C-alpha positions as MATLAB code, in Angstrom:
seq = 'MRRVAIIGTGQTRHARCRDDASQPELVREAAAAALADAELRPADIDAVLLSNMELFEGRAFPELWAGEGAFACGKPCMKVATGGTSGTSACIAAFHQVASGLFDTALVVGFEKHSEGHTQTGMALTDPFWDRAVASGALGNFALSISEYMTERGVTERQAALVAVKARTNAARNPHAHLKSPEVTVEEVLASRMLAHPVRLFDMCPQSDGACAMVVASEECARRACSRPAWVKATATRHEQPYLGDIDRRLCAMRTLRDASRAVYAAAGIIDPLAELDVAEIYEPVTYAELAWYEALGFCEDGGAGRLIEDGVTSMDGALPVNPSGGVLSTNPVGASGVIRVAEAALQIHGRGGARQVDGARLALATGYGVYAWADAVVLGAEP';
ca = [
    -134.386   51.155   73.193;
    -137.323   49.275   75.239;
    -138.762   50.721   78.508;
    -137.475   50.186   81.947;
    -138.598   50.351   85.234;
    -137.488   49.957   88.718;
    -139.402   46.991   90.405;
    -137.956   46.428   93.862;
    -135.858   48.147   96.386;
    -134.088   47.503   99.747;
    -131.511   48.984  102.317;
    -129.722   48.296  105.051;
    -129.724   50.040  108.685;
    -127.220   52.465  108.163;
    -125.038   53.633  110.696;
    -121.459   55.039  111.688;
    -120.189   51.690  112.502;
    -121.775   48.473  110.918;
    -119.285   45.820  113.148;
    -122.181   43.227  113.142;
    -121.431   42.744  109.118;
    -118.908   42.326  107.043;
    -119.080   44.392  103.480;
    -120.360   41.020  101.651;
    -123.032   40.622  104.238;
    -124.048   44.448  103.907;
    -124.327   43.500  100.424;
    -126.578   40.363  101.311;
    -128.881   42.446  103.531;
    -129.526   45.061  100.805;
    -129.957   42.448   97.719;
    -132.214   40.068   99.733;
    -134.713   42.950  100.434;
    -134.466   44.111   96.960;
    -135.100   40.959   95.782;
    -137.890   40.101   98.258;
    -139.555   43.700   97.439;
    -139.778   42.504   93.895;
    -140.949   39.267   94.503;
    -137.922   37.822   93.164;
    -135.476   34.842   93.425;
    -131.662   35.106   92.785;
    -132.050   33.066   89.673;
    -134.478   35.593   88.123;
    -131.748   37.890   87.939;
    -129.479   38.256   84.820;
    -126.500   40.655   85.819;
    -125.413   42.530   88.745;
    -124.038   46.020   89.212;
    -121.498   46.900   92.356;
    -120.789   50.439   93.227;
    -118.289   51.425   95.369;
    -116.042   53.859   96.120;
    -112.532   51.186   95.517;
    -109.981   51.562   98.016;
    -112.245   53.616  100.632;
    -112.186   50.456  102.472;
    -108.403   49.816  101.808;
    -108.899   46.893   99.131;
    -109.063   46.586   95.643;
    -111.384   44.797   93.303;
    -114.521   44.808   95.756;
    -117.048   43.383   92.965;
    -114.282   39.957   93.281;
    -115.706   39.193   96.855;
    -118.532   41.035   97.514;
    -120.323   39.818   94.258;
    -121.186   36.672   96.258;
    -123.015   38.735   98.673;
    -125.105   40.062   95.827;
    -125.898   36.536   94.213;
    -123.710   37.173   91.667;
    -121.846   33.802   91.177;
    -122.204   32.565   87.638;
    -123.276   35.768   86.536;
    -122.250   38.908   84.551;
    -120.868   41.274   87.773;
    -119.850   44.674   86.721;
    -118.367   47.236   89.367;
    -118.775   51.158   88.777;
    -116.467   53.604   90.549;
    -116.734   57.251   89.580;
    -116.502   58.708   93.173;
    -119.726   60.244   94.946;
    -121.645   59.420   91.345;
    -120.664   55.659   91.827;
    -124.410   54.980   92.644;
    -126.295   56.901   90.297;
    -123.556   55.736   87.299;
    -124.649   51.904   87.968;
    -128.103   52.625   88.131;
    -127.551   54.744   84.763;
    -125.544   51.613   83.433;
    -128.210   49.286   84.523;
    -130.705   50.922   83.065;
    -128.945   51.115   79.806;
    -127.965   47.334   79.717;
    -131.718   46.502   80.085;
    -132.868   48.861   77.874;
    -130.617   47.574   75.327;
    -131.933   43.852   75.547;
    -128.373   42.677   76.754;
    -130.522   41.670   79.822;
    -134.178   41.326   81.375;
    -133.107   42.029   84.922;
    -130.387   43.479   86.569;
    -129.782   44.001   90.211;
    -127.737   47.005   91.223;
    -126.164   47.017   94.749;
    -124.642   49.987   96.248;
    -122.390   49.871   99.522;
    -119.409   51.211  101.663;
    -118.044   50.679  105.064;
    -116.148   53.739  106.026;
    -115.510   52.415  109.485;
    -112.943   49.971  107.950;
    -110.901   52.762  105.838;
    -110.819   56.656  106.329;
    -109.130   57.117  103.408;
    -110.977   59.504  101.729;
    -108.650   62.528  102.129;
    -105.578   60.585  101.306;
    -106.991   59.507   98.208;
    -108.199   62.629   97.093;
    -107.611   64.278   93.505;
    -105.529   67.102   94.540;
    -102.188   68.746   93.212;
     -99.664   67.842   95.986;
     -97.929   71.035   95.633;
    -100.529   73.495   95.068;
    -103.951   72.423   96.463;
    -103.500   69.402   99.209;
    -102.753   71.913  102.320;
    -106.163   73.630  101.854;
    -108.363   71.311   99.578;
    -107.742   67.773  100.362;
    -110.720   65.885  100.680;
    -114.189   66.773  100.528;
    -114.137   69.693  103.687;
    -111.228   71.559  102.224;
    -112.509   71.850   98.665;
    -116.160   72.773   99.351;
    -114.914   75.518  101.982;
    -113.315   77.415   99.160;
    -115.960   76.791   96.860;
    -119.172   78.030   99.775;
    -116.938   81.013  100.278;
    -117.185   81.889   96.898;
    -121.050   80.964   96.429;
    -121.483   83.173   99.301;
    -119.840   86.236   98.069;
    -121.500   85.693   94.819;
    -125.159   84.498   95.860;
    -126.089   86.113   99.302;
    -126.842   82.933  100.732;
    -126.277   82.979  104.700;
    -125.059   80.768  107.476;
    -128.566   80.675  108.635;
    -130.500   79.733  105.340;
    -127.583   76.810  105.371;
    -128.739   75.819  108.798;
    -132.274   75.542  107.827;
    -131.061   72.839  105.292;
    -129.583   70.755  107.992;
    -132.770   70.704  110.346;
    -135.186   69.530  107.335;
    -132.645   66.880  106.745;
    -132.438   65.637  109.985;
    -136.430   66.311  110.404;
    -136.867   64.329  107.624;
    -134.441   61.419  108.353;
    -136.353   60.916  111.734;
    -138.955   59.583  109.756;
    -136.525   57.147  107.889;
    -135.782   53.882  109.687;
    -132.837   52.855  107.481;
    -131.121   56.686  107.944;
    -127.830   57.118  110.077;
    -128.301   60.710  111.838;
    -132.099   61.366  113.145;
    -132.237   64.854  115.024;
    -135.921   65.714  115.069;
    -135.239   68.170  117.427;
    -132.713   69.591  116.027;
    -132.480   73.707  115.919;
    -130.810   76.385  113.563;
    -129.314   77.652  116.546;
    -127.821   74.427  117.413;
    -126.168   74.090  114.058;
    -124.935   77.194  113.899;
    -123.458   76.824  117.180;
    -121.837   73.451  116.080;
    -117.912   73.038  115.910;
    -116.382   75.175  112.688;
    -114.905   72.674  110.515;
    -113.509   74.955  107.922;
    -114.759   78.419  107.535;
    -118.193   78.559  106.545;
    -118.574   74.977  106.894;
    -119.951   73.716  110.729;
    -120.168   69.992  111.853;
    -123.974   69.909  111.359;
    -123.631   71.509  107.712;
    -121.698   68.249  106.657;
    -122.700   64.764  105.615;
    -121.512   61.708  108.013;
    -119.360   58.693  106.897;
    -121.627   55.746  106.936;
    -121.675   52.066  106.887;
    -124.506   50.641  104.479;
    -125.678   49.116  101.551;
    -128.927   49.759   99.158;
    -130.061   47.764   96.147;
    -132.715   47.989   93.476;
    -134.033   45.268   90.760;
    -134.441   46.967   87.308;
    -136.660   45.257   84.947;
    -137.717   45.472   80.992;
    -141.525   46.770   80.316;
    -142.467   42.860   80.171;
    -140.635   41.594   83.580;
    -141.956   44.830   85.025;
    -145.707   44.670   84.051;
    -145.662   41.120   85.228;
    -143.848   41.768   88.417;
    -145.240   44.800   89.540;
    -148.069   46.755   90.161;
    -146.931   49.888   90.201;
    -143.258   50.239   88.286;
    -141.190   53.108   88.651;
    -140.483   53.891   84.905;
    -137.200   55.279   84.000;
    -138.194   58.195   81.810;
    -134.603   59.792   81.683;
    -131.222   59.702   82.353;
    -127.927   61.910   81.886;
    -124.373   61.774   82.989;
    -121.753   64.777   83.064;
    -118.077   64.561   84.210;
    -116.262   67.708   84.709;
    -112.084   67.473   84.703;
    -111.012   67.152   88.157;
    -108.658   69.631   88.948;
    -109.656   71.782   91.425;
    -107.865   75.160   89.900;
    -109.121   75.087   86.781;
    -112.766   74.454   87.769;
    -114.372   78.038   87.544;
    -117.221   79.296   89.974;
    -117.844   75.368   90.830;
    -120.829   75.851   92.973;
    -122.258   79.084   91.269;
    -121.984   77.735   87.798;
    -122.054   73.646   88.318;
    -122.194   73.296   84.931;
    -122.474   69.637   84.757;
    -125.392   69.773   86.892;
    -127.159   72.207   85.116;
    -126.237   70.855   81.865;
    -127.432   66.993   83.136;
    -130.614   68.252   84.494;
    -131.563   70.085   81.235;
    -131.024   67.070   79.145;
    -133.302   65.046   81.717;
    -135.892   67.635   81.673;
    -136.115   68.251   77.919;
    -136.442   64.200   77.146;
    -139.054   63.858   80.064;
    -140.936   66.709   78.804;
    -140.425   68.745   81.541;
    -140.779   72.888   81.180;
    -140.951   74.164   84.829;
    -139.348   71.710   87.710;
    -140.283   73.547   90.565;
    -144.178   72.893   89.406;
    -143.899   69.552   87.485;
    -141.684   67.400   89.871;
    -143.611   65.894   92.601;
    -140.429   64.996   94.923;
    -136.528   65.390   94.368;
    -133.894   63.084   95.829;
    -130.797   65.159   95.477;
    -127.181   64.459   96.481;
    -125.952   67.059   98.780;
    -122.809   66.410  100.773;
    -122.842   69.762  102.585;
    -126.191   71.912  103.385;
    -124.743   75.019  101.194;
    -124.336   72.712   98.057;
    -128.139   71.729   98.467;
    -128.947   75.260   97.907;
    -126.449   75.896   95.082;
    -128.181   72.385   93.506;
    -131.685   74.234   93.918;
    -130.525   76.861   91.258;
    -128.410   74.858   89.125;
    -131.530   72.088   88.701;
    -133.961   75.022   88.127;
    -135.761   74.968   90.818;
    -135.537   79.052   91.560;
    -133.303   81.562   89.549;
    -129.450   81.905   90.468;
    -129.585   83.640   94.169;
    -132.838   82.604   94.974;
    -132.111   79.540   96.714;
    -131.962   80.979  100.349;
    -135.502   82.584   99.838;
    -136.694   78.958   98.733;
    -135.678   77.105  101.986;
    -136.964   79.929  104.304;
    -139.966   79.574  102.486;
    -140.575   76.280  102.918;
    -141.009   75.229   99.325;
    -138.522   72.142   99.855;
    -140.279   70.612  102.905;
    -142.394   68.032  103.295;
    -145.199   70.067  103.285;
    -143.746   72.065  100.404;
    -144.227   72.769   96.986;
    -141.387   70.536   95.991;
    -140.296   67.906   98.680;
    -136.376   67.611   98.630;
    -135.172   64.595  100.389;
    -137.814   63.246  102.027;
    -135.151   60.408  103.216;
    -133.053   62.692  104.777;
    -130.371   62.918  102.141;
    -126.668   62.482  102.391;
    -126.744   65.365  105.009;
    -128.044   61.955  107.282;
    -126.829   58.759  105.727;
    -123.441   58.659  103.456;
    -122.421   55.455  102.639;
    -120.778   56.680   99.564;
    -120.781   53.789   96.879;
    -124.334   53.466   97.997;
    -125.513   56.902   98.607;
    -126.383   57.308   94.649;
    -128.144   54.456   94.668;
    -130.277   55.277   97.959;
    -131.092   58.469   95.832;
    -132.528   56.698   93.060;
    -134.186   54.141   95.085;
    -135.751   56.576   97.436;
    -137.201   58.358   94.147;
    -138.378   54.644   93.282;
    -140.170   54.219   96.229;
    -142.358   57.372   95.980;
    -143.184   56.498   92.912;
    -144.408   52.904   94.336;
    -146.508   54.685   97.054;
    -144.381   52.690   99.622;
    -142.301   55.334  101.418;
    -143.957   55.051  104.684;
    -143.907   58.274  106.903;
    -141.741   59.715  104.268;
    -143.919   59.577  101.496;
    -145.172   62.384   99.613;
    -149.004   62.050   98.621;
    -149.588   61.638   95.347;
    -146.004   61.430   94.037;
    -145.700   60.590   90.289;
    -142.975   62.413   89.184;
    -139.515   62.317   90.805;
    -136.048   63.420   90.475;
    -132.787   61.386   91.265;
    -129.151   63.330   90.906;
    -125.737   62.206   91.902;
    -122.994   64.183   92.702;
    -119.082   63.134   92.978;
    -115.614   64.281   93.364;
    -115.215   68.095   92.256;
    -118.176   68.633   89.708;
    -119.377   65.509   88.195;
    -123.378   64.879   88.263;
    -125.908   62.333   87.150;
    -129.413   62.970   86.479;
    -132.464   60.503   86.481;
    -136.446   61.426   86.083;
    -138.894   58.397   87.177;
    -142.358   58.495   86.732;
    -145.415   56.614   87.369;
    -147.464   54.980   84.052;
    -149.777   58.413   82.449;
];
């Protein structure tokens, strides 16, 4: 396999409703920004990969009509739709296409325009008789799993609220973010409306319109086009079967994320992720999930996530900043959310994170999360 790097990234402005742009226009906005960042022209791109949660906007085959926005006319164009992992899965697919020698350059564009659909709950993969009344969509099934997680690991509502405060504070430094509330407090999070116990409004991610793109290139192209490429050191993807009733201790075990992260750590030579990683962009659709992911990713022992957030270990000035961008809790155009995680990790390696840059970042982790228990993991690094 050839070495592969990310050499350019681009994002739209993410918002509750981008009624100033159609879906192909959002795709073009992000794609053009990524090409400009890589100092490439559309003609320099060999293939295009689109990630989108098909039918969230009520339309099938989005690649057939949104591909033109990604400069895909006359090029191989593939859509990836794997739930919330769509974006990270598309990135991993592009990495392998370039590493294999099939293409020298690939453009990945993730997009979603939730304001045109609102179909998530109706599409949820729940049994219509046994599960749908209590677990349809992200909110219901998360509430059930979170109650189990709190009971087993001792996590508190206040610790989860600290995650929300961190996310909104970090998002205030991100010009692309949807929700920005630098002054939000733990008390305000705990006072927000209850959605499904114990999940409150400020615990949950938003629905966003937006797109994110990146340029993936072979080593020869990367060295020619980029002064500091973000090299892909390792990738892994793991998918669980999605029937809720058969996934035991989902947040507590999260076996797909544990397995995927251990695989990329081994491939990248990482023994102690908390000490060796400089930054992490993880896919946390709800505050409690971020805490559970700390444990699954090996940042702390099982049951130690609450202390990690209380001690500020994952804050911008902590030992391992998690989600300097504000994360999914601040911006969530689902088809793009995984691409955003990888793009934000690449920005940190490029040293172009602006106000959200982690000083000296040279090794970054990005993860994706989908449906009930799917997981992707990617390790990016600077040149040794």
